[in-house]
TIPA-603734 format. One record per atom (N, C-alpha, C, O, CB): residue number from 1; atom name; x, y, z. Coordinates in nm, 4 decimals, decimal comma, m for minus. Glycine has a CB too. Layout:
<sites>
(NUM; CA; (X; Y; Z))
...
</sites>
This chain:
<sites>
(1; N; (m1,1087; 1,4488; m2,9976))
(1; CA; (m0,9681; 1,4206; m3,0135))
(1; C; (m0,9425; 1,2761; m3,0523))
(1; O; (m0,8575; 1,2482; m3,1369))
(1; CB; (m0,8951; 1,4533; m2,8875))
(2; N; (m1,0156; 1,1846; m2,9909))
(2; CA; (m0,9946; 1,0441; m3,0199))
(2; C; (m1,0415; 1,0081; m3,1604))
(2; O; (m0,9823; 0,9218; m3,2251))
(2; CB; (m1,0661; 0,9585; m2,9176))
(3; N; (m1,1468; 1,0731; m3,2080))
(3; CA; (m1,1934; 1,0470; m3,3440))
(3; C; (m1,0888; 1,0944; m3,4435))
(3; O; (m1,0601; 1,0247; m3,5408))
(3; CB; (m1,3292; 1,1165; m3,3704))
(4; N; (m1,0318; 1,2113; m3,4209))
(4; CA; (m0,9277; 1,2632; m3,5101))
(4; C; (m0,8041; 1,1742; m3,5062))
(4; O; (m0,7391; 1,1542; m3,6088))
(4; CB; (m0,8902; 1,4074; m3,4714))
(5; N; (m0,7713; 1,1210; m3,3901))
(5; CA; (m0,6566; 1,0309; m3,3790))
(5; C; (m0,6837; 0,9009; m3,4535))
(5; O; (m0,5944; 0,8482; m3,5198))
(5; CB; (m0,6245; 1,0020; m3,2313))
(6; N; (m0,8056; 0,8485; m3,4436))
(6; CA; (m0,8405; 0,7263; m3,5140))
(6; C; (m0,8293; 0,7448; m3,6645))
(6; O; (m0,7851; 0,6542; m3,7352))
(6; CB; (m0,9812; 0,6823; m3,4768))
(7; N; (m0,8692; 0,8625; m3,7142))
(7; CA; (m0,8642; 0,8894; m3,8574))
(7; C; (m0,7248; 0,9283; m3,9056))
(7; O; (m0,7040; 0,9441; m4,0259))
(7; CB; (m0,9616; 0,9986; m3,8919))
(8; N; (m0,6305; 0,9437; m3,8156))
(8; CA; (m0,4944; 0,9781; m3,8545))
(8; C; (m0,4746; 1,1247; m3,8835))
(8; O; (m0,3891; 1,1606; m3,9645))
(8; CB; (m0,4553; 0,8998; m3,9732))
(9; N; (m0,5518; 1,2104; m3,8192))
(9; CA; (m0,5443; 1,3545; m3,8447))
(9; C; (m0,4705; 1,4304; m3,7360))
(9; O; (m0,4814; 1,5528; m3,7288))
(9; CB; (m0,6825; 1,4111; m3,8593))
(10; N; (m0,3961; 1,3612; m3,6515))
(10; CA; (m0,3184; 1,4284; m3,5484))
(10; C; (m0,1744; 1,4410; m3,5959))
(10; O; (m0,1256; 1,3527; m3,6665))
(10; CB; (m0,3261; 1,3516; m3,4135))
(11; N; (m0,1046; 1,5489; m3,5589))
(11; CA; (0,0336; 1,5654; m3,6035))
(11; C; (0,1285; 1,4685; m3,5344))
(11; O; (0,1141; 1,4392; m3,4157))
(11; CB; (0,0794; 1,7075; m3,5791))
(12; N; (0,2248; 1,4197; m3,6099))
(12; CA; (0,3307; 1,3342; m3,5554))
(12; C; (0,4606; 1,4135; m3,5672))
(12; O; (0,5079; 1,4406; m3,6776))
(12; CB; (0,3399; 1,1943; m3,6318))
(13; N; (0,5168; 1,4496; m3,4546))
(13; CA; (0,6347; 1,5354; m3,4515))
(13; C; (0,7594; 1,4483; m3,4623))
(13; O; (0,7717; 1,3469; m3,3936))
(13; CB; (0,6381; 1,6215; m3,3218))
(14; N; (0,8512; 1,4888; m3,5489))
(14; CA; (0,9775; 1,4182; m3,5651))
(14; C; (1,0890; 1,5055; m3,5095))
(14; O; (1,1142; 1,6149; m3,5600))
(14; CB; (1,0036; 1,3824; m3,7145))
(15; N; (1,1562; 1,4563; m3,4047))
(15; CA; (1,2689; 1,5297; m3,3490))
(15; C; (1,3602; 1,4335; m3,2752))
(15; O; (1,3176; 1,3283; m3,2276))
(15; CB; (1,2208; 1,6423; m3,2551))
(16; N; (1,4850; 1,4717; m3,2668))
(16; CA; (1,5833; 1,3895; m3,1972))
(16; C; (1,6915; 1,4822; m3,1426))
(16; O; (1,7691; 1,5394; m3,2192))
(16; CB; (1,6443; 1,2801; m3,2920))
(17; N; (1,6967; 1,4970; m3,0098))
(17; CA; (1,7973; 1,5843; m2,9486))
(17; C; (1,7799; 1,7277; m2,9932))
(17; O; (1,6747; 1,7876; m2,9708))
(17; CB; (1,9376; 1,5363; m2,9828))
(18; N; (1,8826; 1,7838; m3,0564))
(18; CA; (1,8781; 1,9221; m3,1041))
(18; C; (1,8021; 1,9355; m3,2354))
(18; O; (1,7515; 2,0431; m3,2672))
(18; CB; (2,0190; 1,9758; m3,1211))
(19; N; (1,7936; 1,8257; m3,3127))
(19; CA; (1,7317; 1,8302; m3,4452))
(19; C; (1,5796; 1,8295; m3,4335))
(19; O; (1,5231; 1,7470; m3,3618))
(19; CB; (1,7790; 1,7114; m3,5310))
(20; N; (1,5139; 1,9203; m3,5030))
(20; CA; (1,3683; 1,9248; m3,5059))
(20; C; (1,3239; 1,9182; m3,6507))
(20; O; (1,3551; 2,0064; m3,7307))
(20; CB; (1,3134; 2,0531; m3,4360))
(21; N; (1,2516; 1,8139; m3,6830))
(21; CA; (1,2012; 1,7960; m3,8191))
(21; C; (1,0636; 1,8577; m3,8342))
(21; O; (1,0147; 1,9282; m3,7460))
(21; CB; (1,1965; 1,6479; m3,8557))
(22; N; (1,0025; 1,8296; m3,9476))
(22; CA; (0,8684; 1,8805; m3,9743))
(22; C; (0,7645; 1,7870; m3,9160))
(22; O; (0,7862; 1,6661; m3,9079))
(22; CB; (0,8456; 1,8982; m4,1250))
(23; N; (0,6543; 1,8417; m3,8763))
(23; CA; (0,5460; 1,7563; m3,8265))
(23; C; (0,4590; 1,7155; m3,9450))
(23; O; (0,4359; 1,7931; m4,0377))
(23; CB; (0,4608; 1,8298; m3,7165))
(24; N; (0,4121; 1,5923; m3,9386))
(24; CA; (0,3270; 1,5379; m4,0438))
(24; C; (0,2052; 1,4735; m3,9788))
(24; O; (0,2006; 1,4551; m3,8571))
(24; CB; (0,4046; 1,4350; m4,1319))
(25; N; (0,1071; 1,4397; m4,0614))
(25; CA; (m0,0078; 1,3666; m4,0095))
(25; C; (0,0345; 1,2241; m3,9784))
(25; O; (0,1213; 1,1686; m4,0458))
(25; CB; (m0,1256; 1,3684; m4,1103))
(26; N; (m0,0259; 1,1652; m3,8772))
(26; CA; (0,0122; 1,0292; m3,8397))
(26; C; (m0,0344; 0,9271; m3,9434))
(26; O; (0,0326; 0,8257; m3,9631))
(26; CB; (m0,0454; 0,9945; m3,7027))
(27; N; (m0,1465; 0,9510; m4,0095))
(27; CA; (m0,2005; 0,8643; m4,1149))
(27; C; (m0,2161; 0,7204; m4,0688))
(27; O; (m0,1866; 0,6284; m4,1451))
(27; CB; (m0,1111; 0,8687; m4,2370))
(28; N; (m0,2611; 0,6986; m3,9474))
(28; CA; (m0,2760; 0,5634; m3,8954))
(28; C; (m0,4138; 0,5048; m3,9202))
(28; O; (m0,4313; 0,3838; m3,9060))
(28; CB; (m0,2473; 0,5621; m3,7490))
(29; N; (m0,5100; 0,5838; m3,9559))
(29; CA; (m0,6461; 0,5340; m3,9740))
(29; C; (m0,6736; 0,4975; m4,1180))
(29; O; (m0,5813; 0,4847; m4,1984))
(29; CB; (m0,7465; 0,6368; m3,9273))
(30; N; (m0,8008; 0,4807; m4,1509))
(30; CA; (m0,8393; 0,4429; m4,2863))
(30; C; (m0,8139; 0,5552; m4,3869))
(30; O; (m0,8612; 0,6675; m4,3691))
(30; CB; (m0,9857; 0,4035; m4,2891))
(31; N; (m0,7394; 0,5241; m4,4918))
(31; CA; (m0,7009; 0,6243; m4,5917))
(31; C; (m0,8200; 0,6707; m4,6742))
(31; O; (m0,8239; 0,7862; m4,7168))
(31; CB; (m0,5934; 0,5682; m4,6839))
(32; N; (m0,9171; 0,5833; m4,6974))
(32; CA; (m1,0335; 0,6213; m4,7789))
(32; C; (m1,1145; 0,7315; m4,7112))
(32; O; (m1,1650; 0,8219; m4,7779))
(32; CB; (m1,1232; 0,4987; m4,8049))
(33; N; (m1,1268; 0,7240; m4,5799))
(33; CA; (m1,2014; 0,8282; m4,5084))
(33; C; (m1,1248; 0,9591; m4,5119))
(33; O; (m1,1852; 1,0651; m4,5278))
(33; CB; (m1,2284; 0,7862; m4,3625))
(34; N; (m0,9901; 0,9537; m4,4971))
(34; CA; (m0,9089; 1,0752; m4,5056))
(34; C; (m0,9208; 1,1379; m4,6439))
(34; O; (m0,9240; 1,2604; m4,6550))
(34; CB; (m0,7616; 1,0443; m4,4736))
(35; N; (m0,9273; 1,0576; m4,7488))
(35; CA; (m0,9414; 1,1110; m4,8848))
(35; C; (m1,0746; 1,1844; m4,9001))
(35; O; (m1,0810; 1,2902; m4,9626))
(35; CB; (m0,9308; 0,9975; m4,9892))
(36; N; (m1,1796; 1,1282; m4,8432))
(36; CA; (m1,3105; 1,1938; m4,8500))
(36; C; (m1,3127; 1,3217; m4,7655))
(36; O; (m1,3743; 1,4210; m4,8042))
(36; CB; (m1,4210; 1,0975; m4,8027))
(37; N; (m1,2460; 1,3186; m4,6514))
(37; CA; (m1,2377; 1,4386; m4,5685))
(37; C; (m1,1588; 1,5489; m4,6376))
(37; O; (m1,1894; 1,6670; m4,6213))
(37; CB; (m1,1739; 1,4057; m4,4342))
(38; N; (m1,0573; 1,5108; m4,7150))
(38; CA; (m0,9778; 1,6095; m4,7882))
(38; C; (m1,0664; 1,6871; m4,8854))
(38; O; (m1,0635; 1,8101; m4,8893))
(38; CB; (m0,8619; 1,5408; m4,8641))
(39; N; (m1,1454; 1,6132; m4,9641))
(39; CA; (m1,2317; 1,6809; m5,0611))
(39; C; (m1,3397; 1,7633; m4,9907))
(39; O; (m1,3772; 1,8705; m5,0383))
(39; CB; (m1,2966; 1,5783; m5,1556))
(40; N; (m1,3894; 1,7133; m4,8778))
(40; CA; (m1,4887; 1,7899; m4,8021))
(40; C; (m1,4272; 1,9190; m4,7470))
(40; O; (m1,4926; 2,0233; m4,7457))
(40; CB; (m1,5458; 1,7046; m4,6867))
(41; N; (m1,3021; 1,9117; m4,7018))
(41; CA; (m1,2350; 2,0309; m4,6487))
(41; C; (m1,2096; 2,1326; m4,7598))
(41; O; (m1,2208; 2,2531; m4,7372))
(41; CB; (m1,1019; 1,9922; m4,5806))
(42; N; (m1,1757; 2,0852; m4,8789))
(42; CA; (m1,1568; 2,1769; m4,9921))
(42; C; (m1,2873; 2,2494; m5,0225))
(42; O; (m1,2872; 2,3695; m5,0494))
(42; CB; (m1,1072; 2,1003; m5,1176))
(43; N; (m1,3980; 2,1766; m5,0183))
(43; CA; (m1,5284; 2,2386; m5,0416))
(43; C; (m1,5646; 2,3351; m4,9289))
(43; O; (m1,6250; 2,4396; m4,9533))
(43; CB; (m1,6367; 2,1311; m5,0557))
(44; N; (m1,5279; 2,3001; m4,8055))
(44; CA; (m1,5590; 2,3859; m4,6909))
(44; C; (m1,4830; 2,5182; m4,6952))
(44; O; (m1,5285; 2,6174; m4,6383))
(44; CB; (m1,5273; 2,3131; m4,5614))
(45; N; (m1,3686; 2,5204; m4,7618))
(45; CA; (m1,2955; 2,6472; m4,7747))
(45; C; (m1,3805; 2,7519; m4,8438))
(45; O; (m1,3674; 2,8715; m4,8178))
(45; CB; (m1,1648; 2,6269; m4,8521))
(46; N; (m1,4676; 2,7058; m4,9318))
(46; CA; (m1,5512; 2,7991; m5,0052))
(46; C; (m1,6837; 2,8269; m4,9333))
(46; O; (m1,7375; 2,9372; m4,9431))
(46; CB; (m1,5780; 2,7453; m5,1442))
(47; N; (m1,7366; 2,7270; m4,8610))
(47; CA; (m1,8726; 2,7386; m4,8094))
(47; C; (m1,8839; 2,7512; m4,6579))
(47; O; (m1,9869; 2,7985; m4,6099))
(47; CB; (m1,9503; 2,6218; m4,8529))
(48; N; (m1,7839; 2,7116; m4,5804))
(48; CA; (m1,7934; 2,7150; m4,4345))
(48; C; (m1,7080; 2,8297; m4,3803))
(48; O; (m1,5859; 2,8274; m4,3960))
(48; CB; (m1,7486; 2,5794; m4,3729))
(49; N; (m1,7693; 2,9294; m4,3173))
(49; CA; (m1,6921; 3,0452; m4,2705))
(49; C; (m1,5914; 3,0124; m4,1596))
(49; O; (m1,4859; 3,0753; m4,1525))
(49; CB; (m1,7864; 3,1512; m4,2212))
(50; N; (m1,6223; 2,9148; m4,0729))
(50; CA; (m1,5295; 2,8788; m3,9653))
(50; C; (m1,4003; 2,8193; m4,0203))
(50; O; (m1,2912; 2,8583; m3,9789))
(50; CB; (m1,5956; 2,7797; m3,8693))
(51; N; (m1,4123; 2,7264; m4,1123))
(51; CA; (m1,2942; 2,6620; m4,1683))
(51; C; (m1,2176; 2,7587; m4,2583))
(51; O; (m1,0946; 2,7557; m4,2618))
(51; CB; (m1,3339; 2,5361; m4,2468))
(52; N; (m1,2889; 2,8439; m4,3304))
(52; CA; (m1,2229; 2,9446; m4,4155))
(52; C; (m1,1411; 3,0414; m4,3304))
(52; O; (m1,0285; 3,0761; m4,3661))
(52; CB; (m1,3276; 3,0228; m4,4990))
(53; N; (m1,1978; 3,0848; m4,2176))
(53; CA; (m1,1284; 3,1778; m4,1283))
(53; C; (m1,0035; 3,1116; m4,0687))
(53; O; (m0,8972; 3,1734; m4,0623))
(53; CB; (m1,2232; 3,2256; m4,0155))
(54; N; (m1,0169; 2,9856; m4,0251))
(54; CA; (m0,9025; 2,9131; m3,9691))
(54; C; (m0,7934; 2,8948; m4,0741))
(54; O; (m0,6753; 2,9102; m4,0432))
(54; CB; (m0,9467; 2,7763; m3,9144))
(55; N; (m0,8310; 2,8621; m4,1978))
(55; CA; (m0,7342; 2,8427; m4,3061))
(55; C; (m0,6548; 2,9710; m4,3317))
(55; O; (m0,5321; 2,9681; m4,3405))
(55; CB; (m0,8059; 2,7980; m4,4350))
(56; N; (m0,7255; 3,0828; m4,3436))
(56; CA; (m0,6581; 3,2108; m4,3701))
(56; C; (m0,5651; 3,2490; m4,2547))
(56; O; (m0,4544; 3,2977; m4,2773))
(56; CB; (m0,7621; 3,3225; m4,3933))
(57; N; (m0,6105; 3,2268; m4,1313))
(57; CA; (m0,5302; 3,2610; m4,0137))
(57; C; (m0,4011; 3,1789; m4,0107))
(57; O; (m0,2941; 3,2331; m3,9832))
(57; CB; (m0,6113; 3,2379; m3,8843))
(58; N; (m0,4102; 3,0500; m4,0383))
(58; CA; (m0,2916; 2,9645; m4,0342))
(58; C; (m0,1938; 2,9970; m4,1466))
(58; O; (m0,0725; 2,9941; m4,1256))
(58; CB; (m0,3324; 2,8184; m4,0423))
(59; N; (m0,2451; 3,0278; m4,2656))
(59; CA; (m0,1566; 3,0633; m4,3774))
(59; C; (m0,0852; 3,1948; m4,3481))
(59; O; (0,0324; 3,2101; m4,3811))
(59; CB; (m0,2366; 3,0741; m4,5097))
(60; N; (m0,1553; 3,2898; m4,2864))
(60; CA; (m0,0930; 3,4170; m4,2501))
(60; C; (0,0162; 3,3983; m4,1448))
(60; O; (0,1137; 3,4734; m4,1423))
(60; CB; (m0,1987; 3,5146; m4,1987))
(61; N; (m0,0002; 3,2963; m4,0563))
(61; CA; (0,1005; 3,2700; m3,9537))
(61; C; (0,2221; 3,1959; m4,0088))
(61; O; (0,3193; 3,1749; m3,9361))
(61; CB; (0,0391; 3,1902; m3,8408))
(62; N; (0,2184; 3,1556; m4,1369))
(62; CA; (0,3346; 3,0928; m4,1970))
(62; C; (0,3210; 2,9442; m4,2256))
(62; O; (0,4154; 2,8828; m4,2753))
(62; CB; (0,4496; 3,1132; m4,1100))
(63; N; (0,2066; 2,8849; m4,1959))
(63; CA; (0,1864; 2,7438; m4,2277))
(63; C; (0,1662; 2,7286; m4,3780))
(63; O; (0,1196; 2,8208; m4,4449))
(63; CB; (0,0650; 2,6857; m4,1497))
(64; N; (0,2017; 2,6117; m4,4302))
(64; CA; (0,1777; 2,5870; m4,5721))
(64; C; (0,0281; 2,5666; m4,5935))
(64; O; (m0,0460; 2,5405; m4,4988))
(64; CB; (0,2587; 2,4632; m4,6226))
(65; N; (m0,0154; 2,5789; m4,7186))
(65; CA; (m0,1572; 2,5633; m4,7469))
(65; C; (m0,2043; 2,4220; m4,7161))
(65; O; (m0,3175; 2,4032; m4,6714))
(65; CB; (m0,1862; 2,5976; m4,8921))
(66; N; (m0,1197; 2,3225; m4,7391))
(66; CA; (m0,1581; 2,1850; m4,7095))
(66; C; (m0,1722; 2,1620; m4,5589))
(66; O; (m0,2637; 2,0923; m4,5152))
(66; CB; (m0,0556; 2,0882; m4,7679))
(67; N; (m0,0820; 2,2204; m4,4796))
(67; CA; (m0,0943; 2,2081; m4,3344))
(67; C; (m0,2229; 2,2740; m4,2850))
(67; O; (m0,2914; 2,2203; m4,1980))
(67; CB; (0,0275; 2,2709; m4,2648))
(68; N; (m0,2552; 2,3906; m4,3409))
(68; CA; (m0,3771; 2,4602; m4,3014))
(68; C; (m0,5008; 2,3812; m4,3446))
(68; O; (m0,6011; 2,3790; m4,2732))
(68; CB; (m0,3801; 2,6017; m4,3620))
(69; N; (m0,4938; 2,3165; m4,4610))
(69; CA; (m0,6064; 2,2360; m4,5075))
(69; C; (m0,6253; 2,1123; m4,4197))
(69; O; (m0,7385; 2,0727; m4,3918))
(69; CB; (m0,5853; 2,1944; m4,6538))
(70; N; (m0,5164; 2,0520; m4,3766))
(70; CA; (m0,5256; 1,9359; m4,2867))
(70; C; (m0,5829; 1,9762; m4,1517))
(70; O; (m0,6552; 1,8983; m4,0896))
(70; CB; (m0,3875; 1,8709; m4,2678))
(71; N; (m0,5519; 2,0966; m4,1056))
(71; CA; (m0,6140; 2,1467; m3,9834))
(71; C; (m0,7636; 2,1667; m4,0054))
(71; O; (m0,8437; 2,1451; m3,9144))
(71; CB; (m0,5477; 2,2790; m3,9387))
(72; N; (m0,8009; 2,2079; m4,1263))
(72; CA; (m0,9428; 2,2195; m4,1608))
(72; C; (m1,0119; 2,0844; m4,1627))
(72; O; (m1,1285; 2,0736; m4,1249))
(72; CB; (m0,9589; 2,2868; m4,2957))
(73; N; (m0,9403; 1,9809; m4,2066))
(73; CA; (m0,9965; 1,8453; m4,2039))
(73; C; (m1,0269; 1,8038; m4,0604))
(73; O; (m1,1326; 1,7478; m4,0315))
(73; CB; (m0,8992; 1,7443; m4,2695))
(74; N; (m0,9331; 1,8321; m3,9718))
(74; CA; (m0,9525; 1,7957; m3,8311))
(74; C; (m1,0684; 1,8739; m3,7701))
(74; O; (m1,1474; 1,8182; m3,6938))
(74; CB; (m0,8238; 1,8208; m3,7507))
(75; N; (m1,0791; 2,0026; m3,8032))
(75; CA; (m1,1892; 2,0846; m3,7519))
(75; C; (m1,3226; 2,0334; m3,8049))
(75; O; (m1,4223; 2,0346; m3,7328))
(75; CB; (m1,1697; 2,2327; m3,7908))
(76; N; (m1,3252; 1,9887; m3,9294))
(76; CA; (m1,4470; 1,9337; m3,9874))
(76; C; (m1,4908; 1,8072; m3,9130))
(76; O; (m1,6099; 1,7869; m3,8895))
(76; CB; (m1,4259; 1,9033; m4,1362))
(77; N; (m1,3952; 1,7233; m3,8765))
(77; CA; (m1,4262; 1,6036; m3,7980))
(77; C; (m1,4818; 1,6437; m3,6617))
(77; O; (m1,5778; 1,5833; m3,6139))
(77; CB; (m1,3003; 1,5148; m3,7811))
(78; N; (m1,4227; 1,7445; m3,5991))
(78; CA; (m1,4702; 1,7886; m3,4686))
(78; C; (m1,6117; 1,8460; m3,4776))
(78; O; (m1,6930; 1,8248; m3,3876))
(78; CB; (m1,3747; 1,8926; m3,4100))
(79; N; (m1,6411; 1,9181; m3,5851))
(79; CA; (m1,7750; 1,9729; m3,6053))
(79; C; (m1,8755; 1,8592; m3,6217))
(79; O; (m1,9822; 1,8603; m3,5603))
(79; CB; (m1,7780; 2,0664; m3,7286))
(80; N; (m1,8409; 1,7615; m3,7048))
(80; CA; (m1,9311; 1,6478; m3,7279))
(80; C; (m1,9548; 1,5695; m3,5992))
(80; O; (m2,0678; 1,5304; m3,5704))
(80; CB; (m1,8738; 1,5548; m3,8360))
(81; N; (m1,8501; 1,5468; m3,5226))
(81; CA; (m1,8640; 1,4743; m3,3967))
(81; C; (m1,9541; 1,5507; m3,2992))
(81; O; (m2,0376; 1,4910; m3,2313))
(81; CB; (m1,7260; 1,4500; m3,3335))
(82; N; (m1,9369; 1,6814; m3,2931))
(82; CA; (m2,0199; 1,7627; m3,2042))
(82; C; (m2,1664; 1,7611; m3,2434))
(82; O; (m2,2539; 1,7582; m3,1569))
(82; CB; (m1,9702; 1,9045; m3,2026))
(83; N; (m2,1939; 1,7630; m3,3732))
(83; CA; (m2,3324; 1,7594; m3,4200))
(83; C; (m2,3962; 1,6259; m3,3846))
(83; O; (m2,5107; 1,6213; m3,3397))
(83; CB; (m2,3393; 1,7835; m3,5721))
(84; N; (m2,3215; 1,5165; m3,4050))
(84; CA; (m2,3759; 1,3838; m3,3741))
(84; C; (m2,3915; 1,3652; m3,2231))
(84; O; (m2,4926; 1,3120; m3,1772))
(84; CB; (m2,2849; 1,2733; m3,4321))
(85; N; (m2,2923; 1,4088; m3,1461))
(85; CA; (m2,2957; 1,3880; m3,0017))
(85; C; (m2,4099; 1,4636; m2,9356))
(85; O; (m2,4808; 1,4086; m2,8514))
(85; CB; (m2,1643; 1,4300; m2,9400))
(86; N; (m2,4277; 1,5890; m2,9735))
(86; CA; (m2,5281; 1,6730; m2,9087))
(86; C; (m2,6629; 1,6720; m2,9805))
(86; O; (m2,7588; 1,7326; m2,9326))
(86; CB; (m2,4776; 1,8141; m2,8997))
(87; N; (m2,6711; 1,6038; m3,0949))
(87; CA; (m2,7957; 1,5956; m3,1716))
(87; C; (m2,8559; 1,7341; m3,1949))
(87; O; (m2,9751; 1,7567; m3,1738))
(87; CB; (m2,8970; 1,5060; m3,0992))
(88; N; (m2,7695; 1,8264; m3,2393))
(88; CA; (m2,8156; 1,9626; m3,2630))
(88; C; (m2,7661; 2,0103; m3,3990))
(88; O; (m2,6768; 1,9507; m3,4592))
(88; CB; (m2,7673; 2,0576; m3,1509))
(89; N; (m2,8247; 2,1161; m3,4442))
(89; CA; (m2,7882; 2,1749; m3,5730))
(89; C; (m2,6565; 2,2512; m3,5605))
(89; O; (m2,6269; 2,3079; m3,4553))
(89; CB; (m2,9002; 2,2686; m3,6241))
(90; N; (m2,5779; 2,2526; m3,6677))
(90; CA; (m2,4509; 2,3245; m3,6670))
(90; C; (m2,4734; 2,4719; m3,6971))
(90; O; (m2,5419; 2,5071; m3,7932))
(90; CB; (m2,3534; 2,2634; m3,7690))
(91; N; (m2,4152; 2,5575; m3,6140))
(91; CA; (m2,4217; 2,7022; m3,6340))
(91; C; (m2,2804; 2,7563; m3,6412))
(91; O; (m2,2065; 2,7450; m3,5434))
(91; CB; (m2,5021; 2,7720; m3,5203))
(92; N; (m2,2391; 2,8156; m3,7547))
(92; CA; (m2,1038; 2,8720; m3,7641))
(92; C; (m2,0828; 2,9820; m3,6610))
(92; O; (m2,1731; 3,0610; m3,6335))
(92; CB; (m2,0783; 2,9270; m3,9049))
(93; N; (m1,9629; 2,9861; m3,6045))
(93; CA; (m1,9344; 3,0867; m3,5025))
(93; C; (m1,8926; 3,2190; m3,5646))
(93; O; (m1,9270; 3,3253; m3,5129))
(93; CB; (m1,8258; 3,0371; m3,4086))
(94; N; (m1,8180; 3,2136; m3,6762))
(94; CA; (m1,7768; 3,3385; m3,7417))
(94; C; (m1,8608; 3,3554; m3,8674))
(94; O; (m1,8856; 3,2588; m3,9396))
(94; CB; (m1,6230; 3,3381; m3,7761))
(95; N; (m1,9039; 3,4764; m3,8930))
(95; CA; (m1,9903; 3,5000; m4,0086))
(95; C; (m1,9204; 3,5736; m4,1180))
(95; O; (m1,9802; 3,6009; m4,2221))
(95; CB; (m2,1116; 3,5758; m3,9685))
</sites>
């Protein structure tokens, strides 16, 4: 969670009283890394079954494709962090 927050991949909710706006990415971290993660997430839609499944599920629930792709970026960061932390090989959960 903290790595995703550092990279600016956490949602920032805009609301005031009764008014509820759209949530956006916080974009507080380095933009160059987010740009590279974007292209990696686009590639993962084709090659990674976990991110592809999450993308399809979110689009079916009514999220825009960009919101679903940004969620894929965050999932990709979590996967990378888990691989580095546990020093183990990545195994997709959904086939």
